[in-house]
C-alpha positions, 0 to 999 in steps of 0.5 A, a space after each residue: 500500500 502506497 504511503 501517500 503522505 510521503 509523496 511530494 506530489 501530495 504535499 502542500 505548497 505553502 506559497 499558494 496557501 492563501 491563493 483564494 485571497 489573491 487577485 487574478 494577476 497574483 494567481 497567474 504570476 504565482 503559477 507562472 513562477 512555479 511553472 518556471 521550475 519544471 524545465 530545471 527539474 527535467 534537466 536532472 533526468 536527461 540521462 535517463 530520458 536519453 536511455 529511454 530514447 535509445 530503448 524506444 528507437 531500438 524497439 522500432 528498428 526491430 519491428 517493435 512498438 511503443 505503448 504509453 500506459 497511464 490514468 487520468 492526466 498521465 494517460 491523456 498525455 500519452 494518448 495525445 503524444 501517440 496520436 501525433 506521431 502518425 501525421 508528424 512522422 508518417 508511421 502507422 497508427 499502431 506504431 505508438 499506442 496510447 492506453 488509458 485506464 478506463 478505455 477510450 471514454 476516460 480520455 474525455 470524461 474522468 473515470 478516476 477509479 479505473 487507475 486502481 484496477 491492476 488489469 485495466 490497462 493490461 487487458 487493453 495491451 493484450 487486445 493490441 497484441 503487446 509482445 516482448 519486442 514492444 516497449 511499455 512506458 508507464 506514466 504516473 505522476 505519483 507513481 502509485 497508479 495500480 493500472 500502471 504497476 500492472 502494465 509494467 509487471 505484465 510487460 516484464 513478464 514478456 521480457 519487454 523493455 519497461 520505462 516509467 515516468 513519475 514525479 516522486 523520487 520514492 515512486 513505487 514504479 522505480 523497482 518495476 522499471 528497466 529505465 526510471 525517469 523521475 522528475 520531482 517538481 514538488 508540491 502543486 499550486 493546488 494541493 495534489 492537482 498533478 495536471 499542473 507542474 507534474 503534467 507539464 513535466 510529463 509532457 516535456 518528457 514525452 516530447 523528448 522521448 517520441 521526438 528523439 526516438 523518431 529522429 533515431 529511427 530515421 523519420 527526419 532529414 536534419 530537422 525537417 519532417 521528411 515523412 510528415 503527411 501533407 493532409 491539408 493546405 498548410 502541410 502541402 505548402 510546408 512539404 513543398 518548402 521542405 523539398 525546396 530547402 533540401 534540394 534547391 528545386 523550384 516550388 513547381 518542381 517540388 510540387 510535381 515530384 511530391 505528387 509523383 512520390 505519392 506525397 512522401 516528402 523523403 521520396 521526392 527529395 531522393 528523386 530530385 537528388 538522384 538527378 542532380 
């Protein structure tokens, strides 16, 4: 049983003790000052984050997938990051998968007790065919979510790589993880509301993990989204500009080659460069 009293994410922030007496500007200033500390806290975990990036990239190179597992805010952040990988990097929708305790409905409506069920996320992992080649990334601000513990234990039973992301140095997830990413951001402005600093920290970490993994998986050319799916006017224009920047082609030539390449930017770049 987790001793919640010992978790920094559950402790009281004395700076905001009188927040209900503050003006709107004072509230905004206080939250802004607290948020400034998050990036510095993440700095302390960069080595662990880098190990996570390499583990995820290695899995992708070997035909594995990335599974984000979480409940509440943590789960929603995982679903968000996973959903942005296909349009940004041109990977299939089952390459990076976000699973939230309580299922799809929990992404839109709070189902708080779902995190207490050890099997809530494991059931969904089984439905998606989670296997030993995949990576399980457990997301829990406090580190206490039973659904995440269960998922990490299940992944380990299949000899899959496990990564945890939490915001307490005494997180119960640490012994369940091959790679433990721990960023202690301290008490929240609103006591226990981990959608705030802890949520921001987890979003920053997920940005690094997925971006780093996709870069090392070869889904960019330099810092260009070479496999982005140009599915609207803005993205088609961006694709043409990327091709022009990489090859020196005119916009007309870039557009024509993009169409020939079936809207795959990298292939259009290769076709132009092959004729140079």
